[in-house]
C-alpha positions in Angstrom: -150.1 -194.6 113.4 -147.6 -197.4 113.6 -150.2 -200.0 114.4 -152.6 -198.9 111.6 -149.8 -198.6 109.0 -150.3 -194.8 108.6 -146.7 -194.2 109.5 -143.5 -195.9 108.4 -139.8 -195.7 107.8 -140.2 -192.6 105.6 -141.9 -190.7 108.4 -139.0 -189.1 110.4 -139.4 -187.9 114.0 -137.1 -185.4 115.7 -137.7 -184.6 119.4 -136.2 -181.3 120.7 -136.0 -180.5 124.4 -136.9 -176.9 125.4 -134.4 -175.0 127.6 -132.1 -172.0 127.6 -130.3 -174.0 124.9 -132.3 -176.4 122.7 -131.1 -180.0 122.7 -132.0 -182.8 120.3 -133.2 -186.0 122.1 -134.0 -188.0 119.0 -133.0 -186.9 115.5 -134.8 -188.0 112.3 -135.7 -191.5 113.5 -138.1 -193.6 111.4 -141.6 -193.9 112.9 -141.5 -197.6 113.8 -141.6 -199.9 116.8 -137.8 -199.3 117.3 -138.6 -195.6 117.9 -141.5 -196.5 120.2 -139.4 -198.8 122.3 -136.6 -196.2 122.4 -139.0 -193.6 123.8 -140.4 -196.0 126.4 -136.8 -196.9 127.5 -135.9 -193.2 127.9 -139.0 -192.7 130.0 -138.4 -195.8 132.2 -134.8 -194.8 132.8 -135.8 -191.3 133.8 -133.3 -189.8 131.4 -135.5 -186.7 130.8 -136.6 -184.6 133.7 -138.4 -181.3 133.9 -135.9 -178.7 135.1 -134.7 -175.2 134.4 -136.2 -172.6 132.2 -138.5 -173.5 129.2 -137.3 -171.1 126.5 -139.3 -171.4 123.2 -137.2 -169.4 120.7 -134.0 -171.5 120.7 -136.1 -174.7 120.1 -138.1 -173.0 117.4 -134.9 -171.9 115.7 -133.6 -175.4 115.7 -137.0 -176.8 114.6 -137.1 -174.4 111.7 -133.6 -175.5 110.5 -134.7 -179.2 110.7 -138.0 -178.6 108.8 -136.3 -176.6 106.1 -133.3 -178.9 105.7 -135.3 -181.3 103.5 -136.0 -179.3 100.4 -138.5 -181.8 99.0 -141.7 -179.9 98.7 -143.7 -183.2 98.6 -143.1 -183.8 102.3 -145.9 -183.2 104.8 -144.5 -181.5 107.9 -145.6 -181.3 111.5 -144.4 -179.0 114.3 -145.8 -180.0 117.6 -145.1 -178.0 120.7 -145.9 -179.5 124.1 -145.5 -177.1 127.1 -146.6 -176.8 130.7 -146.5 -173.0 130.9 -145.4 -169.6 129.6 -142.1 -169.2 127.8 -139.1 -168.1 129.9 -137.4 -166.3 127.0 -138.2 -162.8 128.4 -136.1 -163.5 131.5 -132.9 -163.8 129.3 -133.9 -161.4 126.5 -134.6 -158.6 129.1 -138.0 -157.8 127.5 -141.6 -158.0 128.5 -143.7 -161.1 128.0 -145.8 -159.4 125.3 -142.7 -158.6 123.2 -141.5 -162.2 123.6 -144.9 -163.5 122.5 -144.8 -161.3 119.4 -141.3 -162.6 118.5 -142.2 -166.2 119.0 -145.4 -165.8 116.9 -143.3 -164.1 114.2 -141.0 -167.2 114.0 -144.0 -169.5 113.4 -145.5 -167.0 110.9 -142.3 -166.9 108.9 -142.1 -170.7 108.8 -145.8 -171.0 107.8 -145.4 -168.4 105.0 -142.8 -170.6 103.4 -144.5 -174.0 103.8 -148.2 -173.2 103.6 -150.8 -175.9 104.2 -148.3 -178.8 104.0 -147.2 -177.6 107.5 -149.3 -178.5 110.6 -148.5 -176.5 113.7 -150.1 -178.2 116.8 -149.6 -176.7 120.2 -150.6 -178.5 123.4 -150.7 -177.0 126.8 -150.6 -179.0 130.0 -151.9 -176.8 132.8 -154.2 -173.8 133.2 -155.6 -171.9 130.2 -154.2 -168.4 131.2 -150.7 -169.7 130.9 -150.9 -170.5 127.2 -151.5 -167.3 125.4 -148.2 -167.9 123.5 -149.3 -171.4 122.4 -152.6 -170.1 121.2 -151.0 -167.2 119.3 -148.5 -169.6 117.6 -151.4 -171.7 116.3 -153.3 -168.6 115.2 -150.3 -167.2 113.4 -149.8 -170.5 111.5 -153.4 -170.4 110.3 -153.1 -166.8 109.2 -150.4 -167.8 106.8 -152.2 -170.8 105.4 -150.8 -173.6 107.6 -152.9 -176.0 109.6 -152.8 -174.4 113.1 -154.5 -175.8 116.2 -154.2 -175.3 120.0 -155.4 -177.9 122.5 -155.7 -177.9 126.3 -156.4 -181.6 127.2 -157.2 -182.8 130.7 -154.2 -183.7 132.9 -154.6 -187.4 132.3 -153.0 -189.9 129.9 -156.3 -190.4 128.1 -156.7 -186.6 127.6 -153.2 -186.2 126.2 -153.7 -189.3 124.1 -156.8 -187.7 122.5 -154.9 -184.6 121.7 -152.1 -186.5 120.1 -154.6 -188.5 118.1 -156.0 -185.3 116.8 -152.5 -184.2 115.8 -151.9 -187.5 113.9 -155.2 -187.0 112.0 -154.1 -183.5 110.8 -150.8 -184.9 109.6 -152.4 -187.8 107.8 -154.7 -185.3 106.0 -151.7 -183.3 104.8 -150.0 -186.5 103.7 -153.0 -187.6 101.7 -152.9 -184.5 99.6 -149.4 -185.3 98.5 -149.9 -189.0 97.5 -148.4 -190.1 94.2 -150.5 -189.7 91.2 -150.8 -191.8 88.0 -149.3 -190.1 84.9 -152.3 -189.2 82.7 -151.4 -190.7 79.3 -151.8 -193.8 77.2 -148.5 -195.7 77.3 -149.2 -197.0 73.8 -149.8 -193.6 72.4 -147.1 -192.0 70.1 -146.3 -188.7 71.8 -143.1 -188.2 69.8 -140.9 -189.7 72.4 -137.9 -191.9 71.6 -137.7 -195.5 72.7 -135.5 -194.5 75.6 -137.9 -191.8 76.7 -140.8 -194.3 76.6 -138.9 -196.7 78.8 -138.4 -193.9 81.3 -142.1 -193.2 81.2 -142.9 -196.8 81.9 -140.7 -196.8 84.9 -142.3 -193.5 86.2 -145.9 -194.5 86.2 -146.4 -192.9 89.6 -145.0 -189.5 90.8 -144.9 -187.8 94.1 -146.4 -184.3 93.6 -144.1 -181.5 94.6 -145.6 -178.3 96.0 -144.5 -175.1 94.4 -142.2 -173.0 96.6 -144.0 -169.7 97.2 -144.4 -167.3 100.0 -147.8 -166.7 101.6 -149.2 -163.5 102.9 -151.2 -163.0 106.1 -154.8 -163.4 105.2 -155.9 -161.1 108.2 -154.0 -158.1 106.8 -155.2 -158.0 103.2 -156.6 -154.6 102.4 -160.4 -154.3 102.0 -159.9 -151.9 99.0 -156.9 -151.6 96.7 -156.7 -148.5 94.6 -153.0 -148.5 93.6 -150.3 -151.2 93.2 -146.5 -151.1 93.3 -143.8 -153.2 91.8 -142.4 -154.2 95.2 -145.4 -156.3 96.1 -146.8 -157.0 92.6 -145.7 -158.4 89.3 -146.7 -156.0 86.6 -147.6 -157.1 83.0 -148.4 -154.4 80.4 -149.9 -154.3 76.9 -148.7 -157.1 74.7 -147.3 -159.0 77.7 -150.9 -159.8 78.7 -153.2 -162.1 76.6 -156.8 -162.6 77.8 -158.6 -165.8 76.6 -162.3 -166.6 77.2 -164.0 -169.9 77.0 -166.1 -170.3 73.9 -167.2 -173.9 73.0 -168.2 -172.7 69.5 -164.6 -171.9 68.4 -161.8 -174.2 67.6 -159.9 -175.0 70.7 -162.8 -173.7 72.8 -160.9 -170.5 73.8 -160.9 -167.1 72.0 -158.8 -164.1 72.5 -160.6 -161.2 74.1 -159.9 -157.6 75.4 -159.2 -157.1 79.1 -162.3 -156.9 81.3 -162.1 -153.1 81.9 -162.2 -151.0 78.7 -159.5 -148.7 79.9 -157.1 -151.3 81.2 -153.6 -151.6 79.7 -152.2 -154.3 81.9 -152.5 -156.4 85.0 -150.9 -156.7 88.5 -150.5 -160.0 90.3 -149.5 -160.2 93.9 -146.1 -161.9 94.5 -147.3 -163.7 97.6 -150.3 -166.1 97.6 -153.2 -165.3 100.0 -155.0 -168.6 99.6 -154.1 -172.3 99.1 -156.5 -175.1 98.3 -155.8 -178.8 97.7 -155.0 -178.2 94.0 -154.4 -174.4 93.5 -152.8 -171.3 94.9 -154.7 -168.0 94.9 -153.2 -164.5 94.3 -154.6 -161.0 94.4 -155.1 -159.8 90.8 -156.0 -156.5 89.3 -156.4 -154.9 85.9 -154.5 -151.5 85.8 -154.2 -148.3 83.8 -151.3 -147.3 81.6 -149.6 -145.6 84.5 -148.8 -149.1 85.9 -150.2 -148.3 89.3 -154.0 -147.4 89.2 -156.4 -150.2 89.7 -159.3 -150.4 87.3 -162.5 -152.5 87.8 -163.4 -155.0 90.4 -160.8 -157.0 92.4 -160.0 -160.4 90.9 -158.3 -163.6 91.9 -155.7 -165.4 89.9 -155.3 -169.2 90.5 -152.4 -171.4 89.4 -151.4 -175.0 90.1 -150.2 -175.6 93.6 -147.8 -178.3 92.2 -144.7 -178.0 90.1 -145.1 -178.8 86.5 -142.4 -181.4 85.6 -141.1 -183.0 82.5 -142.5 -186.6 82.7 -139.5 -188.0 80.9 -136.6 -186.7 82.9 -138.3 -185.6 86.1 -136.4 -182.3 85.9 -138.4 -179.1 86.5 -138.3 -176.8 83.6 -140.1 -173.6 82.3 -140.3 -174.6 78.7 -141.1 -177.4 76.3 -143.6 -180.0 77.6 -143.6 -178.5 81.1 -145.3 -175.5 79.6 -147.8 -177.7 77.8 -148.7 -179.2 81.1 -149.2 -175.8 82.7 -151.3 -174.6 79.8 -153.4 -177.8 79.8 -154.0 -177.3 83.6 -155.5 -173.8 83.4 -157.6 -174.6 80.2 -159.0 -177.7 81.8 -160.0 -176.1 85.0 -161.5 -173.1 83.2 -163.5 -175.4 80.8 -164.7 -177.6 83.7 -165.9 -174.5 85.6 -167.9 -173.3 82.6 -169.4 -176.8 82.2 -170.3 -176.7 85.9 -172.1 -173.4 85.3 -174.3 -175.1 82.7 -175.0 -178.0 85.0 -175.9 -175.5 87.8 -178.4 -173.6 85.6 -180.0 -176.9 84.6 -180.3 -177.9 88.2 -181.8 -174.6 89.2 -184.4 -174.9 86.4 -185.4 -178.3 87.8 -185.7 -176.8 91.3 -187.9 -174.0 90.0 -190.3 -176.6 88.6 -191.1 -178.0 92.0 -194.4 -176.3 93.1 -194.1 -176.8 96.8 -190.4 -175.8 97.1 -189.7 -173.0 99.5 -188.6 -170.0 97.4 -185.8 -169.3 99.9 -184.2 -172.7 99.1 -180.6 -172.0 98.0 -179.7 -172.3 94.4 -176.3 -173.3 92.8 -174.1 -170.9 90.9 -170.5 -170.9 89.6 -168.3 -167.9 88.9 -167.4 -167.0 85.4 -163.6 -167.4 84.8 -161.1 -166.9 82.0 -157.4 -167.5 81.3 -154.7 -164.8 81.3 -151.3 -165.5 79.7 -148.6 -163.4 81.2 -145.0 -162.8 79.8 -142.3 -161.3 82.0 -139.3 -159.2 81.0 -137.3 -162.5 80.4 -140.0 -163.7 77.9 -141.0 -166.4 80.3 -144.7 -167.2 80.0 -147.1 -168.3 82.6 -150.9 -168.9 82.6 -153.4 -168.3 85.4 -157.2 -168.8 85.8 -158.8 -165.5 86.8 -162.2 -165.0 88.4 -164.0 -162.3 90.4 -163.0 -162.0 94.0 -165.8 -162.8 96.5 -165.9 -161.1 99.9 -167.2 -162.7 103.0 -166.9 -166.0 104.8 -167.8 -169.3 103.0 -168.2 -172.9 104.0 -167.0 -175.8 101.8 -169.7 -178.4 101.5 -167.9 -181.2 99.7 -164.3 -182.3 99.3 -162.5 -182.6 96.0 -163.6 -186.2 95.9 -167.3 -185.3 96.3 -167.4 -186.4 100.0 -169.7 -184.3 102.1 -167.9 -182.3 104.8 -169.6 -182.5 108.1 -169.5 -179.5 110.4 -167.8 -180.7 113.6 -167.4 -178.3 116.4 -164.4 -179.2 118.6 -164.2 -177.5 122.0 -160.9 -175.7 122.8 -160.7 -177.3 126.2 -161.0 -181.0 126.2 -161.2 -181.5 130.0 -164.5 -181.7 131.8 
């Protein structure tokens, strides 16, 4: 990463040594040749030797504090765990290995729930596969809560370990790419009602690092197959005039018209507090229309989607819930909803062309897009939010193209890299 320029002084590295007590070997060092030479010198001088018990939990506690210390949500994070065997925590905690594994996995899940897909958890085992159930469950727990989790068991060679570390670096680079600065979408010469001082501030802030919204994620594996009632502990409830449903209609001014809720007997909606899905641009939440008793679910399950990133005032850079920040949020949901409806029209035209091909196999797949609409929600403090809502699809799906239109190739990587 140093040689290719993919890492630099803003990429900080901390190395924690596992043991009955966690110890920091290197703390927040820039990723440069100085760090590289420092690690080589530590190795050549034999300053770190394998000895004693390898306890996971003290090191994970320390790693969690380090990762959460920087509250900048625009930072891609990597937790890499390199071990040669089972954790020794059960010896000191006076519990069975299974209980220890559950507690260790819970630590990773808690961290992943807070950080989502900007966290990569890579666990690497050096030894025999049966010794690494804990490492595998750590990576699996991270994936369940929306982080990038992967477990690798390379061959006991330098090249095998190098291949594993290269894969870790690729995962980190992918997360960093999602958070690259973006160009402010406006014409600098346009009169937006800003003062001269504000326009100067805009000119100096042509690029901004996108900050990920701080939300908790839920375990995707424990989502109920059917939800018949909701409660205010897990859901945000919006009733009657606190809910406004808008549908896309290109024939009306503004292209959106007010409409009744989708179920004829619905009086409100319930939106899950924790996100269950996270894409490159949006967060997804469970969403239901409900009866006037505030608990009974009516109609089919829905999905609410909102921006993954914090809407900010372009002038002062301070996050706010009103003014122009709200305009940005409103523009986001309307734009995505309008684009999705345009995509539906393009899909129908594409399918019509496909149907005109005489020799085409009738089983050839067609393209379709879900219908979506916008819900405006107002809480008890009169704070308004807007989300895109569409029908929830059940099953497993494969993404064929990236957000930039690049085809995603299906690459199967073996769990064990050794021959």
